C-alpha positions in Angstrom: 124.0 90.3 151.5 120.4 90.8 152.7 120.4 94.4 151.3 118.6 92.3 151.8 102.4 102.2 117.4 99.8 100.0 119.6 101.3 96.6 119.9 99.2 93.8 121.4 99.9 90.2 121.3 99.0 88.7 117.9 96.9 86.2 119.7 95.7 86.9 123.2 96.7 84.6 125.9 93.2 83.5 126.3 92.8 82.7 122.6 96.0 80.8 122.5 95.1 78.8 125.5 91.6 78.1 124.3 93.2 76.5 121.2 95.6 74.6 123.4 92.7 73.1 125.4 91.7 71.3 122.2 95.0 70.3 120.7 97.4 70.9 123.5 99.3 73.1 121.1 99.4 76.9 120.7 98.5 78.8 117.6 101.0 78.4 114.8 104.2 79.7 116.2 106.8 81.8 114.4 109.6 80.3 116.6 110.5 76.7 117.2 109.5 75.4 120.6 111.9 74.8 123.4 111.8 71.0 124.1 111.9 69.9 127.7 112.4 66.1 128.0 110.9 64.4 131.1 111.6 60.8 131.8 109.3 59.4 134.5 111.3 56.2 134.5 114.5 57.9 135.6 114.1 58.7 139.3 116.5 61.3 140.9 115.6 60.9 144.6 112.8 61.8 147.0 111.3 65.3 146.6 113.4 67.5 148.9 111.2 70.6 148.8 113.9 72.9 150.2 114.3 75.4 147.4 111.8 78.0 148.7 113.2 78.9 152.1 113.1 82.5 153.0 115.4 85.1 154.6 113.2 87.3 156.8 110.2 85.9 155.1 108.4 86.2 158.5 108.3 89.3 160.7 105.7 88.9 163.6 103.3 86.2 164.6 100.5 86.3 162.0 102.6 88.3 159.5 102.2 86.9 156.9 99.0 85.0 157.5 99.4 81.5 158.9 97.5 79.8 156.0 99.5 81.7 153.4 102.7 80.4 155.1 101.4 76.9 155.4 100.5 76.8 151.7 104.0 77.8 150.7 105.5 75.6 153.4 109.1 76.6 153.3 111.4 74.0 154.8 113.8 76.6 156.2 113.6 80.3 157.2 116.6 82.4 158.1 115.8 85.0 160.8 117.6 87.3 163.1 119.1 86.5 166.4 116.8 86.6 169.4 116.5 90.3 170.5 118.7 91.4 167.6 118.9 95.0 166.6 119.6 94.6 162.8 115.9 94.9 162.0 112.8 95.8 164.1 111.2 92.3 163.7 111.9 88.9 162.3 113.1 87.5 165.7 113.8 83.8 165.4 112.1 83.0 168.7 109.0 85.1 168.0 108.2 83.5 164.6 109.1 79.9 165.7 105.6 78.7 166.7 103.9 79.8 163.6 106.6 78.6 161.3 106.8 75.1 162.8 103.0 74.8 163.0 103.0 75.5 159.2 105.2 72.5 158.5 108.6 74.2 158.7 111.7 72.2 159.6 114.6 74.5 160.4 115.1 78.1 161.7 118.5 79.4 160.5 119.6 82.0 163.1 121.6 84.9 161.7 123.6 85.5 164.8 125.4 88.7 163.8 122.1 90.3 163.2 122.2 91.0 166.9 124.1 94.1 165.8 122.3 97.3 164.7 124.5 98.5 161.8 125.1 97.2 158.3 127.8 96.2 157.7 128.0 94.9 161.3 129.9 97.1 163.7 133.1 95.3 164.8 133.4 95.7 168.6 135.8 92.8 169.1 135.3 89.0 169.5 134.7 89.3 173.3 131.8 91.6 172.7 130.4 89.2 170.2 130.9 86.1 172.3 128.9 87.7 175.1 126.0 88.2 172.7 126.4 84.6 171.4 126.2 83.3 174.9 123.0 85.3 175.7 121.1 84.3 172.5 122.0 80.6 172.6 121.1 80.3 176.3 117.8 82.0 175.6 116.8 79.5 172.9 117.9 76.5 175.1 115.9 77.9 178.0 112.7 78.8 176.1 112.7 75.9 173.5 114.0 72.9 175.4 111.8 70.4 173.4 112.6 71.7 169.9 115.9 73.6 170.2 117.2 71.2 167.6 115.1 73.1 165.1 117.3 76.1 165.4 120.6 76.1 163.5 123.3 78.7 164.1 125.1 80.9 161.6 128.2 82.4 163.5 129.2 84.7 160.6 127.3 86.3 157.8 129.3 87.1 154.7 132.7 87.1 156.4 134.3 87.7 153.0 132.7 91.1 153.0 132.5 91.9 156.7 135.2 91.7 159.4 137.4 89.3 157.4 137.7 90.7 153.9 141.5 90.4 153.5 142.0 86.7 153.5 145.7 87.0 153.3 146.0 88.9 156.6 142.8 87.9 158.4 142.6 84.1 157.6 144.0 83.0 161.0 141.9 85.6 162.8 138.8 84.1 161.2 139.8 80.6 162.1 140.4 81.7 165.7 137.1 83.5 165.9 135.2 80.6 164.3 136.6 78.3 166.9 135.7 80.7 169.7 132.1 81.1 168.6 131.8 77.4 167.6 133.0 76.3 171.1 130.8 78.8 172.9 127.7 77.5 171.1 128.6 73.9 171.8 129.4 74.6 175.4 125.8 75.7 175.9 124.2 73.1 173.6 126.4 70.2 172.7 124.0 69.0 170.1 123.7 72.4 168.4 124.1 72.4 164.6 126.3 75.1 163.2 126.1 76.6 159.7 129.0 78.2 157.7 131.1 79.8 156.5 128.1 81.6 154.8 130.1 83.7 152.4 128.5 86.2 150.0 129.6 84.1 147.0 131.2 80.8 146.2 134.9 81.4 147.1 136.6 78.1 146.3 140.0 79.2 147.6 138.8 80.5 150.9 136.5 77.6 151.3 139.3 75.0 150.7 141.4 76.8 153.4 138.5 76.8 155.8 137.5 73.2 155.3 141.1 72.0 155.6 141.6 73.9 158.9 138.2 72.9 160.2 138.7 69.2 159.5 142.1 69.2 161.1 140.7 71.1 164.2 137.4 69.2 164.5 135.4 72.4 163.9 133.6 71.5 160.7 130.1 73.1 160.3 127.2 70.8 160.3 125.6 72.5 157.3 127.5 74.1 154.5 126.3 77.5 153.3 127.1 80.2 150.8 125.1 82.8 148.8 124.1 82.9 145.2 123.0 86.5 144.6 123.5 87.4 140.9 121.9 86.7 137.6 125.1 84.8 136.8 124.2 82.3 139.5 121.6 80.8 137.2 124.5 79.8 135.0 127.2 79.1 137.6 125.5 77.4 140.6 125.5 73.9 139.3 129.2 74.2 138.7 129.7 75.6 142.2 127.8 72.7 143.6 129.8 70.1 141.7 133.1 71.8 142.5 132.2 71.8 146.2 131.2 68.1 146.3 134.4 67.2 144.6 136.3 69.3 147.2 134.6 67.3 149.9 135.6 64.0 148.4 139.2 65.2 148.0 139.4 66.4 151.6 137.6 63.3 152.9 134.7 65.1 154.6 131.0 65.1 154.2 128.9 65.1 152.3 127.4 67.9 154.3 123.9 69.2 153.9 123.8 72.5 152.0 121.8 75.6 152.5 122.2 78.4 149.9 120.7 80.7 152.5 120.5 83.8 150.3 119.7 83.6 146.6 118.1 85.6 143.8 117.6 89.3 142.9 114.7 91.7 143.2 113.6 91.1 139.7 113.1 87.3 140.5 110.9 87.5 143.5 107.2 87.2 142.8 107.8 86.2 139.2 106.9 82.5 138.5 108.9 82.4 135.3 112.0 83.5 137.2 111.5 81.5 140.3 111.1 78.2 138.5 114.7 78.6 137.3 116.0 78.8 140.8 113.7 76.1 142.2 114.7 73.6 139.5 118.4 73.8 140.1 118.2 73.7 143.9 115.8 70.8 143.8 118.0 69.0 141.3 120.9 69.2 143.7 118.7 68.4 146.8 119.7 71.5 148.8 117.9 73.9 151.0 117.9 77.5 149.8 116.5 80.7 151.2 115.3 83.6 149.0 117.1 86.8 149.6 115.6 89.6 151.7 115.6 92.7 149.5 112.4 94.5 150.5 110.9 94.1 154.0 110.3 91.4 156.5 107.1 89.5 156.7 105.9 89.2 153.1 107.5 85.8 152.2 110.2 87.6 150.3 107.8 89.4 148.0 105.3 86.6 147.6 102.6 87.7 150.1 100.1 90.4 149.1 99.0 92.5 152.1 98.8 90.0 155.0 97.2 86.8 153.7 96.7 87.2 150.0 98.8 85.4 147.3 100.4 86.8 144.2 101.2 84.8 141.1 104.6 83.8 142.4 103.1 82.3 145.6 101.1 79.8 143.6 104.4 78.4 142.1 105.8 78.1 145.7 102.6 76.3 146.6 102.8 73.9 143.6 106.3 73.1 144.5 105.3 72.5 148.2 102.6 70.1 146.8 105.1 67.9 145.1 105.3 64.4 146.6 107.1 61.2 145.8 110.3 61.1 143.7 111.7 63.7 141.4 112.4 62.5 137.9 114.8 63.6 135.1 113.7 66.9 133.6 116.1 68.2 131.0 115.6 71.7 129.5 117.4 72.7 126.2 119.8 75.1 128.0 120.1 74.1 131.7 122.8 76.6 132.6 121.6 79.7 130.7 119.9 82.4 132.7 116.4 83.5 131.7 115.5 80.4 129.8 112.9 77.7 130.2 113.6 75.3 133.1 111.6 72.6 134.8 111.2 70.2 137.8 109.2 67.0 137.6 108.0 64.4 140.1 106.2 61.1 140.2 104.0 60.0 143.1 103.5 56.3 142.6 100.8 55.7 145.3 98.8 58.6 143.9 99.6 57.5 140.3 100.3 61.1 139.4 103.1 62.8 137.4 103.7 66.5 137.7 105.8 68.9 135.8 106.5 72.5 136.8 107.9 74.5 133.9 108.4 78.1 132.8 110.8 80.9 132.2 111.2 81.1 128.4 109.5 83.2 125.7 109.2 80.5 123.1 106.5 77.9 123.0 107.4 74.8 125.0 107.1 71.1 124.0 107.2 68.6 126.9 108.5 65.3 125.6 107.2 62.9 128.3 108.6 59.4 128.4 108.6 56.5 130.9 104.8 56.7 131.6 104.5 53.2 132.9 101.2 51.6 131.9 101.1 49.7 135.2 100.8 53.1 136.9 99.0 55.3 134.4 97.1 52.8 132.2 96.7 53.3 128.5 94.5 56.5 128.8 95.5 59.5 130.8 94.0 62.9 131.7 96.4 65.8 131.2 95.6 69.1 133.0 97.6 72.3 132.5 97.3 75.2 134.9 99.0 78.6 134.5 100.2 81.2 137.0 101.9 84.4 135.9 103.1 87.6 137.5 100.4 89.7 139.1 102.7 92.3 140.7 104.3 92.3 144.1 101.1 93.6 145.7 98.6 92.2 143.2 96.6 89.2 144.3 96.1 86.0 142.4 93.3 83.6 142.8 93.5 79.8 142.0 95.4 79.5 138.8 93.0 78.6 136.0 93.1 75.3 134.1 94.1 76.6 130.7 94.2 73.3 128.8 93.0 69.8 129.4 92.9 66.6 127.4 92.0 62.9 127.8 94.3 61.0 125.5 95.9 57.6 124.9 99.5 56.9 125.8 101.5 55.0 123.3 104.8 53.3 124.3 105.0 55.3 127.5 105.3 58.6 125.5 103.3 61.7 125.4 103.8 65.2 123.9 102.3 68.3 125.6 102.6 71.7 123.9 102.4 74.9 125.9 102.0 78.4 124.4 104.9 80.9 124.6 105.0 84.6 124.8 104.8 85.1 128.6 108.3 85.0 130.0 106.9 85.7 133.5 104.6 82.6 133.5 104.9 79.1 134.8 102.8 76.1 134.2 101.8 73.0 136.2 101.1 69.9 134.1 99.6 66.9 135.8 99.2 63.5 134.2 96.9 60.9 135.9 95.0 57.8 134.8 91.7 58.7 133.3 88.7 58.4 135.6 85.4 60.2 136.0 84.3 63.0 133.7 87.0 64.3 131.3 88.7 67.4 132.6 87.9 70.7 130.9 89.5 74.2 131.0 88.0 76.8 133.2 90.0 79.9 132.2 87.9 83.0 131.3 88.5 85.1 128.3 91.3 87.6 128.9 93.6 89.9 127.1 96.6 92.1 128.2 97.9 95.4 127.0 101.3 97.0 127.9 101.0 100.6 129.1 104.0 101.6 127.0 102.2 100.4 123.9 99.2 102.6 124.5 98.6 106.2 123.1 100.3 108.5 125.6 99.3 112.1 126.4 101.6 114.1 128.7 103.2 110.9 130.0 106.6 109.2 129.5 107.8 105.7 128.9 110.6 104.6 131.2 113.0 101.7 130.7 113.1 99.1 133.5 115.7 96.7 132.1 115.9 93.9 134.7 118.3 91.9 132.5 120.9 94.7 132.6 120.1 95.4 136.3 118.6 92.4 138.1 118.2 94.5 141.2 115.4 96.5 139.7 111.9 95.4 140.6 110.1 93.3 138.0 108.2 95.2 135.3 106.0 93.6 132.6 107.7 94.2 129.3 110.7 95.9 131.1 109.1 99.3 130.5 106.4 101.3 132.2 104.7 104.7 131.9 105.3 107.5 134.4 105.3 111.3 134.8 101.5 111.3 135.0 101.6 114.7 136.6 99.7 117.0 134.3 96.0 117.7 134.0 95.9 116.2 130.5 98.1 113.1 131.2 96.4 110.0 129.8 97.1 106.4 128.7 94.6 105.3 126.1 94.2 101.9 124.4 91.7 99.9 122.5 90.2 96.5 123.5 88.0 94.2 121.6 85.8 92.0 123.6 83.8 89.0 122.3 80.5 89.5 124.2 78.5 92.1 126.0 78.8 91.9 129.7 80.9 92.7 132.7 84.7 92.8 132.4 87.4 93.2 135.1 90.1 95.7 134.3 93.3 95.0 136.3 95.6 98.0 136.4 99.2 97.3 137.3 100.5 100.4 139.0 103.0 102.0 141.3 101.8 104.6 143.8 104.8 105.9 145.6 103.9 105.6 149.3 100.7 107.4 148.9 97.2 106.4 147.8 96.1 107.9 144.5 93.3 108.1 141.9 92.8 108.1 138.1 89.7 108.7 136.0 88.7 105.8 133.8 87.0 106.9 130.6 85.3 104.4 128.3 84.8 105.5 124.7 85.4 109.1 125.7 83.0 109.2 128.7 83.9 109.1 132.4 83.0 105.7 133.7 84.4 105.8 137.2 87.3 107.0 139.4 89.9 104.3 140.1 91.2 104.3 143.7 94.8 103.1 144.0 96.4 101.7 147.2 99.7 103.1 148.2 102.8 101.0 147.2 106.3 100.8 148.4 107.5 102.8 145.4 107.1 103.7 141.7 108.1 100.2 140.5 107.0 98.0 143.4 103.8 97.0 141.5 100.4 96.6 142.9 97.3 95.8 140.9 93.9 97.5 141.3 90.8 95.8 139.8 87.6 97.6 138.7 84.7 96.3 136.7 83.2 97.9 133.5 80.2 97.1 131.4 81.1 96.7 127.7 79.2 95.8 124.6 80.7 93.3 122.1 83.3 94.8 119.9 86.0 97.4 120.2 86.2 100.1 122.8 88.7 102.8 123.8 89.7 102.7 127.5 91.6 105.7 128.9 93.2 106.3 132.4 93.5 110.0 133.0 94.8 112.2 135.8 91.7 114.4 135.7 88.0 114.0 135.3 87.6 117.3 133.6 91.1 117.9 132.0 91.7 120.8 134.3 92.0 119.7 137.9 94.5 116.9 138.9 93.0 114.1 140.9 94.8 113.7 144.3 97.8 111.3 144.1 97.4 110.9 140.4 101.2 110.8 139.7 101.0 107.0 139.5 103.1 104.8 137.2 101.3 102.4 135.0 102.7 99.1 133.8 100.1 97.0 132.0 96.4 96.2 131.9 94.5 92.9 132.0 90.9 92.7 130.9 89.1 89.6 131.9 85.5 88.5 131.4 83.3 88.2 134.5 81.1 85.2 134.0 79.3 85.1 137.4 80.1 84.8 141.1 83.7 83.8 141.7 83.9 80.0 141.7 86.8 77.6 142.1 87.0 73.8 142.2 89.6 72.0 144.2 89.6 68.3 143.2 91.0 65.5 145.2 94.3 65.6 143.3 95.0 69.1 144.6 94.7 68.2 148.3 97.6 67.6 150.7 97.1 64.3 152.5 98.1 63.4 156.1 97.2 61.0 158.8 97.0 58.0 156.5 94.6 59.6 153.9 94.9 57.8 150.5 94.1 59.0 147.0 92.2 56.4 145.0 91.0 56.4 141.4 87.6 54.6 141.0 85.7 54.9 137.7 83.7 57.8 139.1 86.8 59.9 139.5 89.6 60.5 142.0 88.7 60.5 145.7 90.4 60.7 149.1 89.7 57.9 151.6 89.2 59.3 155.0 88.7 57.9 158.5 90.4 58.0 161.8 93.2 60.7 161.8 93.2 60.9 158.0 93.0 64.5 156.7 92.7 66.3 153.3 93.9 69.9 153.3 93.0 72.4 150.7 94.3 76.0 150.3 91.4 78.1 148.9 91.6 81.6 147.6 89.0 84.4 148.0 89.1 87.6 146.1 87.0 89.5 148.6 86.2 89.6 152.2 82.8 88.1 152.7 80.6 85.0 152.8 81.4 82.0 150.6 79.7 78.7 150.1 82.1 75.8 150.5 80.6 72.6 149.2 82.2 69.2 149.8 81.2 66.3 147.5 81.7 62.7 148.8 80.6 59.2 148.9 80.1 57.6 152.3 79.7 54.0 153.4 77.7 55.1 156.5 76.3 58.2 158.1 78.7 60.1 160.2 80.2 63.5 161.1 82.8 65.3 159.1 85.6 67.2 160.8 85.9 70.4 158.9 88.2 73.2 160.0 88.7 76.6 158.3 91.9 78.3 159.3 91.9 76.0 162.3 88.4 76.9 163.5 86.0 73.9 163.7 82.7 74.0 161.8 80.1 72.0 163.6 77.1 70.2 162.0 78.8 68.9 158.8 77.5 65.4 158.4 77.0 62.6 155.9 73.4 61.9 156.5 73.3 58.4 155.0 75.3 56.0 153.0 75.9 56.9 149.3 76.6 60.1 147.5 76.2 63.3 149.4 77.2 67.0 149.7 77.7 69.3 152.6 77.6 73.1 152.1 79.1 75.5 154.6 78.4 79.2 154.3 81.4 80.8 156.0 83.1 84.2 156.1 86.4 84.0 154.3 88.8 86.9 154.3 90.3 88.0 151.0 93.3 85.7 150.4 94.2 82.2 151.3 92.3 80.0 153.8 93.3 76.6 154.9 90.4 74.1 154.8 91.1 70.7 156.6 88.6 67.8 156.1 88.4 64.6 158.1 85.5 62.1 158.0 84.1 58.8 159.2 85.7 55.6 158.1 84.8 54.8 154.5 84.1 58.4 153.4 85.6 59.1 150.0 86.0 62.9 149.5 85.9 63.9 145.8 86.0 67.7 145.6 85.7 71.0 147.4 84.1 73.9 145.5 83.9 77.5 146.7 81.4 80.1 145.4 81.1 83.7 146.5 77.8 84.3 148.3 77.8 88.1 148.2 74.0 88.2 148.9 74.8 86.9 152.4 77.0 89.9 153.2 73.9 91.7 154.5 74.5 89.8 157.7 77.7 91.8 158.3 77.5 94.6 160.8 79.4 97.7 159.6 80.4 100.7 161.6 82.5 103.7 160.6 85.2 104.1 163.3 84.5 107.8 163.8 80.9 106.8 164.8 82.1 104.5 167.5 82.7 105.5 171.1 86.2 107.0 171.5 88.1 107.6 174.7 91.4 109.2 175.7 93.5 110.5 172.9 91.7 108.6 170.2 90.3 111.2 167.8 88.6 111.7 164.5 90.8 112.7 161.6 89.5 114.2 158.3 90.9 112.3 155.3 92.7 114.4 152.6 94.4 113.8 149.3 93.9 110.5 147.6 93.0 108.6 150.8 90.6 105.7 150.5 89.0 106.3 153.9 85.3 105.6 153.7 83.0 108.5 154.6 86.0 110.9 154.5 87.3 110.3 158.0 89.1 107.9 160.3 90.3 107.5 163.9 93.9 108.1 164.9 95.9 108.1 168.1 94.6 104.8 169.3 96.7 103.1 172.0 99.9 104.1 173.8 97.9 104.1 177.0 95.2 102.0 178.5 92.5 104.6 178.2 93.0 105.5 174.5 90.4 103.2 173.0 87.6 102.7 170.5 84.5 100.8 171.5 82.3 98.9 169.2 78.8 98.1 170.5 77.6 94.7 169.4 74.4 94.6 167.4 71.2 92.9 168.6 71.4 89.2 168.1 75.2 89.0 168.1 75.3 86.6 171.0 78.1 84.2 172.0 79.9 82.3 169.2 82.6 82.5 166.6 83.0 85.7 164.7 85.4 87.7 162.6 86.2 91.3 163.1 87.4 93.2 160.0 89.4 96.3 160.8 90.1 98.7 158.0 93.5 100.1 159.1 96.5 102.1 158.1 100.0 101.7 159.4 103.1 103.3 157.9 105.4 102.8 160.9 109.0 102.0 160.1 112.7 102.4 161.0 114.7 104.4 158.4 118.4 103.5 159.3 119.0 100.5 157.1 120.8 101.2 153.8 118.6 99.0 151.6 116.0 97.0 153.5 112.7 98.8 154.3 112.4 98.1 158.1 108.7 98.1 158.4 107.0 97.8 161.8 103.7 96.0 162.6 101.3 97.6 165.0 98.8 95.8 167.3 95.4 96.2 168.8 94.1 94.3 171.8 90.4 93.5 171.1 88.7 93.1 174.5 85.2 91.7 174.9 83.6 93.5 177.9 83.1 90.7 180.4 85.0 88.2 178.2 88.5 87.6 176.8 91.0 89.6 174.8 92.4 88.8 171.4 95.4 90.5 169.8 95.1 91.7 166.2 98.2 92.3 164.1 98.4 95.0 161.4 101.4 95.0 159.1 102.9 98.1 157.5 100.8 99.2 154.5 102.8 102.2 153.2 100.8 105.3 154.2 98.9 106.5 157.3 95.8 107.3 155.2 95.9 104.1 153.1 93.3 101.6 154.5 93.4 97.9 154.1 91.0 95.3 155.7 92.6 92.9 158.2 90.5 90.1 159.7 90.9 88.9 163.3 89.1 85.8 164.4 87.1 86.2 167.7 85.3 83.8 170.0 82.8 85.8 172.0 81.5 84.4 175.3 79.1 87.1 176.6 75.5 87.9 175.4 76.3 91.4 174.4 79.7 92.7 175.8 81.1 95.5 173.7 84.4 95.2 171.9 87.1 97.6 173.1 90.0 98.2 170.8 93.3 99.6 172.2 96.9 99.0 173.2 98.1 99.9 176.6 101.8 99.9 175.8 102.2 101.1 172.2 100.3 103.0 169.5 97.9 101.0 167.3 97.1 101.7 163.7 94.7 104.3 162.3 91.2 102.8 161.9 88.7 103.7 159.3 85.9 101.1 159.5 84.9 98.0 161.5 82.9 95.0 160.3 81.7 92.2 162.6 80.4 89.0 161.1 79.5 85.5 162.3 82.1 83.0 161.1 79.5 80.5 159.9 76.0 81.4 158.9 74.6 78.0 157.9 75.4 74.3 157.2 73.4 72.3 154.7 73.8 68.5 154.4 72.2 66.7 151.4 72.2 63.1 150.4 
């Protein structure tokens, strides 16, 4: 089923969390808290980590970005059959290398997606068997060393396609299952087969199937069915228990389970919704793949653009970070949809307890027990981070620490109170033995206003009730404001800020497949024009951030469709959902302590009195996933203590940084000034024996961006059909023009001349592109198509850049391609001999690393 009156919060989120940082309790609540009990002494099995698999989460190599994928680290992905026609991309073979390199385990092959129609055209079992033969042989031939990573789904939703009438078609299904099963095994005797993969839990059909399959030695290796309704949040646990009881009764299994499609549109990207699904699948130790409702290649609505994260991605990442054993976590209503749920884990070697919790509107009290003093000591540090919904195409940086406390544990018990009010939020609570400086919050002041609560002029409030219809896309407050289509249309609201200074206004919006603009007025005066990116539709939310200068006190902010009240701005009919206003306190900075690293190769987390540290040496590695809000240079500073001088092995997105060195024994720091694309970058650190890594800190170094070489595409040398196009409407093309008709022939190119001094070395090329290519035949999936440019260094090598769909041909996004240049000055020629490339607005060439500074 991969169809596929101004009311503000009485206490702002920031104010409530600031109070929580002192007492770990919210402001006096009008409702009783939901109590979640967590018993760290009651282990429930090793962390499985299978709840955030993805159906068509990947589309093409590099879409989404490799580091974004590695951070979420899905155990399984379900993708189409090799060379399948159901969708234009998402081929299981083409995405395999990137998925497995990111830590993935199994590729679930939807074999019937070889067909082009939905529901699948039924051309007879012989036609299908021929296709089965071709695809399985291709995987065996091309992946002989890891063909076991591919698992095969012979039929997708047979209860709705080809075999609906069980009374008359049951024997036909059994016969066809046997035929496909036998064909797969005749080619690969060790192949694992998944089924029956029905659209819902059908106990009667399932009992018939299992009884027949056991008697005929044709049992699947992995059991699968789908959970695709809001009711699944109430019913799944019962389905699971019923199925396990059926296995015992029939004398089979227990088989591994993959719920290879789950959830609704309203769940994806929303931390408070996703924690409900994650908790029940982790509790039952199954794999589960998020449903494909939108388009391939965006981690099922958790990837922003190509490599940026939204708020939901950070919950996936937190879940992927869990290590050790899960422990008992009991919410007050475990089988009631849209209520608070939790998953908790204990990593004994790291001496760390973690609780992921969210999903309710009421305040939450965590009642923690079983905190063994032999592991945690008598004094612990409790750190609370928060991630919330940022829209589907709204990026989120590292979740802030909203509360922290150093406290004494008595009798193995501890209470932690979390504020309520944000049903879309989730929290990570970590408990570790106290060491080093006491933890402190780092969340800036912020407040939120719902658009529907503002004063509206010539605009309309629309209901977006995702409880009544879970297949609607998520909307903050379940309402938004649209019909912004008159010259006097406006949304006006007051904000009260605590201090004079810079504030970032985040506007949650839906621009329906076209870029647009609004005028931002502050206290009745035009402040700036807000440029919106195109979105998939009116309710597929993006977020646009702009900065404003405000004095302390109350101000009126107004978003309007016109600067003069007479002439509509182009593309101004944009829906508005909510507004976040956040204080800007300086250059963007984020700290990634040792407790937030993923460890491999024998790396160990220790807790000396000076604070947690990672012991490196040999093949030991610490991996951090860092977030950048903007393309540009950042300072990455590593803090450590070393027993001897020696080189550190630092890699950013797989690219080695040379010259990072502990210069002598003792405390030291190493700073790397590197170009980070907006979004998630993977930073891996190794070091000499005896080096103890304490922390990685990133700081935006915007002053260094003067080293970036920028060229408007229309000023570059064009050849063949490549031509300059004047931008119109609400386009965000810089300088009012861009280059179209690149590619589809070897001579249709754009050439960038390298600037003086740009000799051999590691670079990044940022291409501001637009690509709205798509298929239009599928009834509910948006079949987007990536485009490619081959970037050839004259006299050197060629690198392929990938450019995912971005909704409109005049809607430009930056996309970074890493380059290693080998000639002194060879020009860069962009083209594609075999297919059209994207439209190109601007190019930026920058050295990957500007400087390295090691200090003792």
